[in-house]
C-alpha positions in Angstrom: 68.8 -26.2 -9.3 67.8 -25.9 -12.9 70.5 -26.0 -15.6 70.1 -22.6 -17.2 72.1 -20.0 -19.0 71.1 -17.5 -16.3 72.2 -19.1 -13.0 71.8 -15.8 -11.1 68.0 -16.0 -11.8 67.8 -19.4 -10.1 68.4 -17.5 -6.8 66.8 -14.2 -7.8 63.7 -15.6 -9.4 61.5 -12.6 -8.7 64.0 -10.2 -10.1 64.5 -12.4 -13.2 60.8 -12.4 -13.9 60.6 -8.6 -13.6 63.6 -8.2 -15.8 62.1 -10.5 -18.4 58.9 -8.5 -18.4 60.9 -5.2 -18.9 62.9 -6.7 -21.8 59.9 -8.2 -23.5 57.6 -5.3 -22.6 59.8 -2.8 -24.3 58.6 -4.2 -27.7 55.0 -3.4 -26.6 56.1 0.2 -26.0 57.5 0.4 -29.5 54.2 -1.0 -30.9 52.2 1.7 -28.9 54.5 4.3 -30.4 53.7 2.9 -33.8 50.0 3.2 -33.0 50.5 6.9 -32.3 52.4 7.3 -35.6 49.5 5.5 -37.3 47.0 7.9 -35.8 49.1 10.9 -37.1 49.4 9.3 -40.6 45.9 8.4 -41.6 46.1 4.9 -40.0 48.6 3.8 -42.6 49.7 0.6 -40.9 51.9 -0.6 -43.7 53.9 2.6 -44.0 54.4 3.0 -40.2 55.4 -0.6 -39.6 57.8 -0.6 -42.5 59.5 2.7 -41.6 59.7 2.0 -37.9 60.7 -1.7 -37.9 63.0 -1.8 -40.9 65.2 0.5 -38.8 67.7 -1.3 -36.7 68.2 0.0 -33.1 65.9 1.3 -30.5 67.2 4.8 -30.5 66.9 5.1 -34.3 63.3 3.7 -34.2 62.3 6.5 -31.7 63.9 9.1 -34.0 62.1 7.7 -37.0 58.8 7.6 -35.1 59.3 11.2 -33.9 59.8 12.3 -37.6 56.6 10.5 -38.5 54.4 12.2 -36.0 55.8 15.2 -34.1 54.6 17.8 -36.5 51.0 16.4 -36.4 50.9 16.2 -32.6 52.2 19.8 -32.3 49.6 21.0 -34.8 46.9 19.3 -32.8 48.1 21.2 -29.7 49.3 18.0 -28.1 53.0 18.9 -28.4 53.9 19.2 -24.7 52.4 15.8 -23.8 53.9 14.3 -27.0 57.4 15.6 -26.2 57.3 14.4 -22.6 56.1 10.9 -23.8 59.0 10.6 -26.3 61.5 11.7 -23.6 60.0 9.0 -21.3 60.3 6.5 -24.1 64.0 7.2 -24.4 64.3 6.6 -20.7 62.6 3.2 -21.0 65.0 2.4 -23.9 67.9 3.2 -21.7 66.6 0.9 -18.9 65.9 -1.8 -21.4 69.3 -1.5 -23.0 71.2 -1.7 -19.8 69.6 -5.1 -19.1 69.8 -6.3 -22.7 73.5 -5.7 -22.9 74.8 -6.8 -19.5 76.1 -9.6 -17.4 74.3 -10.7 -14.2 76.0 -11.2 -10.9 74.6 -12.5 -7.6 76.0 -12.9 -4.1 74.3 -13.9 -0.9 75.4 -10.7 0.8 74.6 -8.2 -2.0 71.8 -9.8 -3.9 71.4 -9.4 -7.7 73.5 -6.8 -9.6 74.3 -6.3 -13.3 77.3 -5.1 -15.3 76.3 -2.8 -18.1 78.9 -4.0 -20.7 78.2 -1.3 -23.2 78.9 1.3 -20.5 82.0 -0.4 -19.4 83.3 -0.7 -23.0 83.1 3.1 -23.3 85.2 3.8 -20.2 88.7 5.0 -21.0 90.3 2.9 -18.2 91.6 -0.6 -18.8 89.0 -3.3 -17.8 90.5 -5.7 -15.3 87.6 -7.0 -13.2 84.0 -6.8 -14.4 82.5 -7.1 -11.0 84.0 -3.8 -10.1 81.4 -2.2 -12.5 78.4 -3.9 -11.0 75.1 -2.0 -10.3 72.8 -3.4 -7.6 69.1 -4.0 -8.2 66.2 -4.8 -5.9 62.7 -6.2 -6.5 61.3 -2.8 -5.4 63.3 -0.9 -8.0 62.4 -3.3 -10.8 58.7 -3.0 -9.8 59.0 0.8 -10.0 60.6 0.5 -13.5 57.8 -1.8 -14.6 55.2 0.7 -13.3 57.0 3.4 -15.2 56.9 1.3 -18.5 53.2 0.8 -18.0 52.8 4.6 -17.4 54.5 5.3 -20.7 52.3 2.7 -22.4 49.2 4.5 -21.1 50.7 7.9 -22.3 50.9 6.5 -25.8 47.3 5.2 -25.6 46.2 8.6 -24.5 48.1 10.4 -27.2 46.7 8.3 -30.0 43.2 8.7 -28.8 43.5 12.4 -28.0 44.9 13.1 -31.5 42.0 11.3 -33.1 39.6 13.4 -31.0 41.4 16.6 -32.0 41.1 15.9 -35.7 37.5 14.7 -35.4 38.2 11.1 -36.3 36.4 9.8 -33.1 33.9 11.4 -30.7 35.1 13.3 -27.7 34.5 10.4 -25.3 38.0 9.3 -24.2 38.6 5.8 -23.0 42.2 6.8 -22.2 42.5 10.0 -20.3 46.0 11.3 -19.7 47.4 9.2 -16.9 48.6 10.6 -13.6 52.3 11.3 -13.8 54.6 8.6 -12.4 57.9 9.6 -11.0 60.8 8.4 -13.0 62.7 5.6 -11.1 66.5 5.4 -11.0 68.1 3.1 -13.5 69.9 1.2 -10.7 70.7 1.5 -7.0 73.8 3.0 -5.6 76.1 0.7 -3.6 75.9 1.3 0.2 
C-alpha cells in the first residue's frame, strides 16, 4: 500500500480519481464562466480575470461574474439560459466545496463516504463522533456529478458563442449548440 495522505483512496482508487477530477475541474468551470464574462465585456481579458480571480471564494466569484455579464445576456435575449447556467454553476460549487472541505472515511462494508466538515461545524449540536455525520458515495454518483460538471461547461461554451452571434461579433454558424439538459445528480447518497 502506498504511503499517502489519503489512505481511503488506496482502497477506493476509482472514487479518488473521480473526486480529484471534480475538484480540479471546478477551476475549468470558473474559467468558462470568465469566457462568458469576456464575451459580454468586449473580450477584455485583463479586466475579467482581475475582477473574478482577485475575489477570494467560489461563491463571491460567481456573484462578481454575474454582475459582469447578467445585464448583457438578458439584453441579448439569452437571460433564461444564462440564469439556469449560473444556478447550475452554484450547484457545482456546492458539490466541489463539500469535497474540498471534508474528511474521507472508508469501510469494507460501506465503501467510501465523506464528512462535510463545514456542514458539521454549522450544526448546533455538540460534535462527539465525526463518523456519525458521514455521507456515502459511489462510483456511479461521482460519474453522474462529473457528467453534470461537463454539461455546465458546455452551457458556458454555448452562452459565450450565442452571445457573440446575437451581437454580430461572429457568424451564425454555432459550434456549440445548447446542450441537452442533464438531470442534476444528488450531492451524496442516503444511508440505507
